[in-house]
C-alpha positions in Angstrom: 2.2 11.7 16.1 1.8 15.3 17.2 2.9 14.5 20.7 6.0 12.7 19.4 7.0 15.7 17.2 6.4 18.2 20.0 8.5 16.1 22.4 11.4 16.0 19.8 11.1 19.7 19.1 11.2 20.5 22.9 14.1 18.1 23.6 17.3 20.1 24.1 19.5 17.2 22.9 17.6 15.9 19.9 17.8 17.9 16.7 19.3 21.1 18.2 18.5 24.3 16.3 16.1 22.3 14.1 12.3 22.1 14.2 10.3 19.3 12.7 7.3 20.2 10.6 4.6 17.8 9.5 1.4 17.2 7.7 -1.1 14.5 8.7 -3.1 12.5 6.2 -5.6 9.9 7.3 -5.5 6.6 5.4 -8.7 5.4 7.2 -7.1 2.0 7.5 -7.7 1.4 3.7 -4.9 1.0 1.1 -6.6 3.0 -1.6 -7.3 5.9 0.7 -3.6 5.8 1.8 -2.6 5.9 -1.8 -4.7 9.0 -2.4 -3.1 10.6 0.7 0.5 10.0 -0.4 -0.3 11.3 -3.9 -1.8 14.4 -2.4 1.3 14.7 -0.2 3.6 14.5 -3.2 1.6 17.0 -5.2 0.7 19.0 -2.1 0.2 22.7 -1.3 3.4 24.8 -0.8 4.3 25.6 2.8 6.0 29.0 2.0 3.4 30.8 4.1 3.7 28.5 7.1 4.7 30.2 10.3 6.5 27.1 11.5 8.7 26.4 8.5 11.4 28.6 6.8 13.4 27.6 3.8 11.2 24.6 3.5 12.2 21.8 1.1 10.4 19.0 -0.5 9.1 16.0 1.4 12.0 14.3 3.2 10.3 11.3 4.9 7.0 9.8 5.8 5.9 8.4 9.2 3.5 5.5 8.8 1.4 3.8 7.8 -0.1 1.7 10.6 -1.4 -1.3 8.7 0.9 -3.4 6.6 -1.4 -3.4 3.6 -1.4 0.4 3.5 2.4 0.5 3.9 2.9 -1.9 1.0 1.0 0.3 -1.3 2.5 3.6 -0.1 6.1 2.3 -0.1 5.8 1.2 -3.7 4.9 4.8 -4.6 7.5 6.5 -2.4 10.4 4.3 -3.5 10.1 5.8 -7.0 11.1 9.2 -5.5 13.6 7.6 -3.1 11.7 8.9 -0.1 12.1 6.8 3.1 9.2 5.9 5.2 9.2 4.7 8.9 6.3 2.7 10.1 5.4 2.4 13.8 3.1 -0.6 13.5 3.5 -2.4 10.1 5.0 -5.8 11.0 4.4 -7.9 7.9 7.5 -10.0 7.2 7.0 -9.3 3.5 8.2 -5.7 4.1 11.7 -6.9 4.9 12.3 -7.6 1.2 14.8 -4.9 0.3 14.3 -5.6 -3.4 10.6 -4.7 -3.3 10.7 -2.1 -0.5 14.2 -0.5 -0.5 13.1 2.7 1.4 11.0 1.1 4.1 12.0 1.2 7.8 10.0 0.3 10.9 10.4 0.6 14.7 8.5 -2.7 15.4 9.9 -6.2 14.8 9.1 -8.2 11.7 6.4 -10.8 12.0 9.0 -13.4 11.3 10.1 -13.0 15.0 6.5 -12.7 16.2 5.7 -16.0 14.6 8.8 -17.6 16.1 7.7 -16.3 19.5 4.2 -17.6 19.1 5.4 -21.0 17.9 7.8 -21.3 20.9 4.9 -20.4 23.3 2.7 -23.1 21.8 5.5 -25.7 22.2 6.4 -24.5 25.7 2.8 -25.0 26.9 2.4 -28.3 24.9 -0.5 -26.9 23.0 -0.6 -29.2 20.0 -4.1 -28.5 18.7 -4.7 -24.8 17.8 -6.9 -22.7 15.5 -5.5 -19.9 13.3 -7.5 -16.6 12.6 -6.1 -14.1 10.2 -7.2 -11.0 8.4 -8.1 -10.8 4.7 -5.0 -8.8 3.6 -1.3 -9.1 2.9 -0.4 -8.9 6.6 -2.8 -11.7 7.6 -1.7 -14.0 4.7 2.0 -13.5 5.4 1.7 -14.0 9.2 -0.3 -17.2 8.7 2.2 -18.6 6.3 5.1 -17.7 8.6 3.4 -19.4 11.6 2.6 -22.6 9.7 6.3 -22.6 8.5 7.6 -22.3 12.1 5.3 -25.1 13.3 6.4 -27.6 10.6 9.1 -29.3 12.7 7.0 -29.4 15.9 4.2 -31.6 17.2 1.7 -28.7 17.0 -1.2 -29.2 14.5 -3.2 -26.3 13.1 -6.8 -27.5 13.4 -8.3 -24.9 11.1 -7.6 -21.5 9.5 -10.3 -18.9 9.3 -10.1 -15.6 7.5 -11.6 -12.5 9.1 -13.2 -10.2 6.4 -12.7 -7.0 6.4 15.3 9.3 16.2 18.8 9.8 16.7 21.0 12.2 19.0 22.9 15.2 17.6 26.2 13.7 18.6 25.5 10.6 16.6 24.4 12.7 13.7 27.6 14.7 13.7 29.6 11.5 14.0 27.9 10.1 10.9 28.1 13.4 9.0 31.7 14.3 9.9 33.3 16.5 7.1 35.7 14.7 4.8 34.3 11.3 5.7 31.0 11.6 4.0 29.3 8.6 2.3 28.5 10.4 -0.9 30.4 11.4 -4.0 33.9 12.8 -3.2 33.5 12.0 0.5 30.8 14.7 0.8 28.0 14.8 3.4 24.5 16.0 3.2 23.9 19.7 3.9 21.9 19.9 7.1 19.8 22.7 5.8 19.2 21.1 2.4 19.2 17.4 2.9 17.7 15.2 0.1 15.3 12.2 0.8 17.8 9.7 -0.7 20.5 11.0 1.6 18.2 10.7 4.7 17.7 7.1 3.6 21.4 6.4 4.1 21.6 8.1 7.5 18.5 6.2 8.7 20.2 2.9 7.9 23.1 4.0 10.2 20.9 5.2 13.2 21.8 3.6 16.5 20.9 5.2 19.9 19.0 4.4 23.1 16.0 6.2 24.5 14.1 5.3 27.7 16.5 2.3 28.1 15.6 0.7 24.8 17.9 0.5 21.7 16.7 2.0 18.4 18.5 0.7 15.3 17.7 -0.8 12.0 19.2 -3.9 10.4 20.1 -4.3 6.7 16.4 -5.0 5.9 15.2 -1.9 7.7 13.8 -3.9 10.7 14.2 -2.9 14.3 15.5 -5.0 17.2 13.2 -8.0 17.7 12.1 -7.8 21.3 8.7 -8.6 22.8 7.3 -8.4 26.3 4.8 -11.2 27.0 1.8 -9.7 28.8 -0.8 -11.7 30.7 -4.2 -10.0 30.9 -5.5 -10.7 34.4 -8.9 -9.8 35.7 -9.0 -8.7 39.4 -11.7 -9.6 41.9 -13.3 -6.2 41.3 -13.4 -6.8 37.5 -10.5 -4.5 36.7 -7.9 -5.6 34.1 -4.2 -5.7 35.0 -1.5 -6.2 32.4 1.2 -8.3 34.0 4.6 -8.9 32.4 5.3 -12.7 32.6 8.2 -13.1 30.2 10.0 -11.9 27.1 11.2 -13.0 23.7 14.6 -11.7 22.7 15.3 -12.3 19.0 18.9 -11.4 19.4 19.6 -14.5 21.6 20.8 -17.8 20.1 18.2 -20.4 19.0 16.4 -22.0 21.9 17.3 -19.2 24.3 15.0 -16.5 23.0 11.9 -17.3 25.2 11.8 -16.7 28.9 8.5 -17.5 30.8 7.7 -17.0 34.5 4.8 -19.4 34.8 4.2 -18.7 38.4 3.1 -15.2 37.5 0.5 -16.4 34.9 -3.2 -16.4 35.8 -5.3 -18.4 33.3 -9.0 -18.0 32.6 -11.2 -18.5 35.6 -8.4 -17.6 38.0 -6.8 -21.0 37.4 -3.0 -21.5 37.9 -2.7 -24.7 35.9 -1.9 -24.5 32.2 -5.0 -25.3 30.1 -4.8 -28.3 27.8 -5.2 -27.9 24.1 -4.9 -31.3 22.3 -6.9 -33.0 19.7 -6.5 -36.5 21.2 -5.2 -37.5 24.7 -2.0 -39.6 24.9 -2.6 -43.3 24.6 -2.0 -45.3 27.8 0.3 -48.4 28.0 -1.4 -51.4 26.4 -2.9 -49.2 23.6 -1.6 -47.6 20.5 -2.4 -44.7 18.1 -4.8 -45.4 15.2 -4.6 -42.4 12.8 -7.9 -41.0 11.6 -7.9 -40.9 7.9 -8.3 -37.4 6.4 -7.5 -35.6 9.7 -4.2 -34.1 11.0 -1.6 -36.3 12.6 -2.5 -34.9 16.1 -5.9 -36.5 15.9 -6.0 -40.2 16.5 -7.9 -43.0 18.4 -6.4 -45.2 21.1 -7.0 -48.9 20.4 -5.8 -52.0 22.2 -2.6 -53.5 20.9 -2.9 -56.3 18.5 -2.9 -59.9 19.7 0.6 -60.9 20.7 1.9 -57.3 20.8 2.5 -54.9 23.7 3.2 -51.2 24.2 5.0 -50.4 27.4 5.0 -46.6 27.2 2.6 -43.7 27.1 2.1 -41.8 23.8 3.0 -44.9 21.8 2.6 -44.4 18.1 1.3 -47.2 15.9 4.2 -49.3 14.4 6.5 -47.8 17.1 7.4 -49.4 20.4 5.5 -52.6 19.5 7.2 -55.9 20.3 6.3 -58.9 18.1 6.0 -61.5 21.0 4.8 -64.2 18.6 8.2 -64.1 16.9 10.0 -64.3 20.2 8.0 -67.2 21.3 8.4 -69.0 18.1 12.1 -68.3 18.1 12.4 -69.8 21.6 10.4 -72.8 20.5 12.6 -73.2 17.5 15.7 -73.2 19.7 14.3 -76.2 21.5 13.2 -78.0 18.3 15.9 -77.7 15.8 13.7 -79.7 13.4 11.5 -76.8 12.9 14.2 -74.6 11.2 12.1 -74.4 8.1 9.2 -72.8 10.0 11.6 -70.3 11.6 13.1 -69.4 8.2 9.7 -68.8 6.8 8.8 -66.5 9.8 12.1 -64.6 9.3 11.3 -64.2 5.6 7.9 -62.9 6.4 9.3 -60.4 9.0 11.9 -59.3 6.5 9.3 -58.7 3.8 7.1 -56.8 6.3 10.1 -54.6 7.3 10.8 -53.8 3.6 7.2 -52.9 3.0 7.1 -50.7 6.1 10.3 -48.9 4.9 8.6 -48.3 1.5 5.6 -46.8 3.3 7.8 -44.5 5.4 9.8 -43.4 2.2 6.5 -42.8 0.4 5.2 -40.7 3.3 8.4 -38.7 3.2 8.0 -38.1 -0.5 4.4 -37.0 0.0 5.5 -34.6 2.8 8.1 -33.1 0.5 5.5 -32.7 -2.3 3.1 -31.0 0.1 5.9 -28.6 1.2 6.7 -27.8 -2.4 3.0 -27.2 -3.2 2.7 -25.0 -0.1 5.7 -22.9 -1.3 4.2 -22.6 -4.8 0.8 -21.6 -3.4 2.4 -19.0 -1.2 4.3 -17.6 -4.2 1.0 -17.5 -6.2 -0.8 -15.7 -3.4 2.0 -13.2 -3.2 1.9 -12.6 -7.0 -1.9 -12.3 -6.9 -1.7 -9.8 -4.1 0.9 -7.8 -6.0 -1.3 -7.8 -9.1 -4.3 -6.6 -7.0 -2.2 -3.8 -5.6 -1.1 -2.8 -9.1 -4.7 -2.9 -10.4 -5.7 -0.7 -7.4 -3.0 1.8 -8.4 -4.1 1.8 -12.0 -7.8 2.4 -10.8 -6.7 5.3 -8.8 -4.5 6.8 -11.5 -7.4 6.3 -14.0 -9.9 8.0 -11.8 -7.5 10.8 -11.1 -6.9 11.2 -14.9 -10.6 11.3 -15.6 -11.1 14.0 -13.0 -8.3 16.0 -14.5 -9.7 15.6 -18.0 -13.1 16.8 -16.8 -11.5 19.8 -15.1 -9.5 20.5 -18.2 -12.6 20.3 -20.4 -14.4 22.7 -18.1 -11.5 25.1 -18.2 -11.4 24.9 -22.0 -15.1 25.6 -22.1 -14.7 28.5 -19.8 -11.9 30.0 -21.9 -14.1 29.5 -25.1 -16.9 31.3 -23.4 -14.6 34.2 -22.5 -13.3 34.3 -26.0 -16.8 34.3 -27.5 -17.7 37.3 -25.4 -15.2 39.4 -27.5 -17.2 38.7 -30.7 -19.4 41.2 -32.5 -21.4 40.9 -35.7 -21.9 44.1 -37.8 -24.6 43.8 -40.5 -25.2 46.0 -43.5 -21.7 47.1 -44.5 -21.6 47.0 -48.3 -19.4 44.4 -50.0 -15.8 45.3 -50.9 -15.9 48.5 -48.9 -12.9 47.2 -46.9 -10.9 46.7 -50.1 -9.3 43.5 -48.9 -8.1 44.6 -45.4 -11.1 44.3 -43.2 -9.3 44.8 -39.9 -7.6 48.1 -40.9 -10.8 49.3 -42.4 -12.8 48.7 -39.2 -10.2 50.2 -37.0 -10.5 53.5 -39.0 -14.2 53.3 -39.8 -15.8 52.6 -36.4 -14.7 55.9 -34.8 -16.0 57.8 -37.9 -19.3 56.0 -37.8 -19.9 56.0 -34.1 -18.2 59.3 -33.2 -14.5 59.8 -32.4 -15.5 61.2 -29.0 -16.4 57.6 -28.0 -13.0 56.3 -28.9 -10.2 58.3 -27.1 -8.0 55.4 -28.0 -8.5 53.6 -31.4 -10.2 50.2 -31.0 -8.0 47.2 -31.2 -9.4 44.4 -33.4 -7.8 41.0 -33.3 -9.4 39.4 -36.3 -12.4 40.0 -38.7 -13.9 38.3 -41.7 -17.1 38.1 -43.6 -19.4 35.2 -43.0 -20.6 32.9 -45.7 -23.8 34.2 -47.4 -27.0 32.5 -46.2 -29.4 31.6 -49.0 -33.0 33.0 -48.5 -36.2 33.0 -50.6 -35.7 36.8 -51.3 -32.5 36.0 -53.4 -34.6 35.0 -56.4 -36.9 38.1 -56.5 -36.3 40.5 -59.4 -34.8 43.9 -58.8 -33.9 42.8 -55.3 -30.8 44.6 -54.0 -28.3 42.0 -52.8 -27.8 41.9 -49.1 -24.2 42.3 -48.0 -22.7 39.4 -46.0 -22.4 39.9 -42.2 -19.0 40.4 -40.6 -17.6 38.6 -37.6 -15.3 40.7 -35.5 -13.2 39.6 -32.6 -11.9 42.5 -30.4 -8.7 42.2 -28.4 -10.2 43.9 -25.4 -13.6 43.7 -23.9 -13.6 47.5 -23.3 -13.4 48.2 -27.0 -16.4 46.0 -27.7 -18.3 47.7 -24.9 -17.6 51.2 -26.4 -18.9 50.0 -29.8 -22.1 48.5 -28.4 -22.8 51.6 -26.2 -22.3 54.0 -29.0 -24.5 51.9 -31.4 -27.3 51.8 -28.9 -27.0 55.5 -28.4 -27.2 56.4 -32.1 -30.1 53.9 -32.6 -30.1 54.3 -36.4 -26.7 54.2 -38.3 -26.3 54.8 -42.1 -23.3 54.2 -44.3 -23.6 54.8 -48.1 -27.4 54.6 -47.9 -27.2 51.3 -46.1 -28.5 50.8 -42.6 -25.7 49.3 -40.3 -26.5 47.3 -37.2 -24.4 45.6 -34.5 -25.3 42.4 -32.8 -23.6 40.4 -30.0 -23.0 36.8 -30.9 -22.1 33.7 -28.8 -22.5 31.1 -31.5 -19.8 28.4 -31.4 -19.5 27.8 -35.1 -19.9 29.8 -38.3 -17.3 28.1 -40.6 -14.0 26.3 -40.3 -12.4 29.8 -40.4 -14.7 31.1 -37.8 -13.9 28.1 -35.6 -10.2 28.8 -35.7 -11.0 32.5 -35.0 -12.8 31.9 -31.8 -10.5 29.1 -30.5 
């Protein structure tokens, strides 16, 4: 990724007077991690202090992801913001669905073409008995379904399926963005220094250029030109591995002309030049016929001698095909010589007609079964796709839920921190006689504290936010005769910490404070609750 960006930035033709910037997030090959990465990217840190970027805008596009499963999850998030993404390796055919993935592009062909190429290779080499291995993810499921679909009208049988756990030129740009011929409202174009993601999406759809002799373009589905080199891994005599190009698959060619193979350049395992055989059962020789094995694919059969009175004069003869009823021919000849046996001949013809009718019923029934199986396969594929989509949705909900929980915890901690800071402004004077304040406790304290503690300690009058008397606490001394009533304590909340500090410092310095023959003391308090009024004061 870094090498590609550096090459583009250093190229004198591509993106003149423009420099690409980037941030790299690692999905670790896991959809949920990729989801966290794209959410971090959308809510990411500002780049204003970056030395590479000036006048930086919001995220324009995303390159990646590699795996199809990651791209499926990430694309569903980005499409909400109309941000295009370009994958360099995600080839799942499901990503060609413009309804589900409207902002997805890729520079690799869709697996639809890959499956066509693989199917044609199997047919070319007459490999009719193959095994299918796939990954346990959307990419694997979609690829397996596509290959099975391509093999339906061939003689290739799938023996088993196993699941494995788990840029454009400046000239082209100017041509597209020519003033007065823009694709947006009032024939306007995107501003090159302030392009929006949804505008970039449009221009990506129109990209068409060549680099290193290869065409780069996207079709209506966001897929690139379907072209594959067919590489043969060959081990040399010294153990080294050579990658030899032995053919190609060009998806732009007409049907039947896409595959080109140079068999003389292929080296098979064990330095063999002959094509290896991959069949379930060898072809039946003349004089024998196929006997299908019940419960096994049609490619698996036994070769048994023809029934008495019947022959097979060709290789690969299927049962009930290329079989000649000699008994009927002999009897027919006999009947021609003996006209008196017409009743026997009529009976034989009736039997043959009845047999033919029953055979046709069997063929029709088999055709119906095949159609039912195809329909079931399509429904099963649809169900798997819906289940996969539901799993992705649940994964998104899990991530959002976990993120919300983390934010709630952080918010609760912030609230607790703020509460603690607020409680540090509280002070509790004790001993001030009742009704001294004459109804306005805040004004009284603002004037009284400098008098009590010395005006020299308060060059600026203290600023008190709120103050009130606390409910009286009942004690055993309240019932004693001639006991002077104890005045209720006061809860004071200062506006500034410095004011509270001056009061506490002056009170400690004086040690003993008297007001109207009452001893007055000051206490710090960090209690969370005193009363409903106190709660509202501190919050």
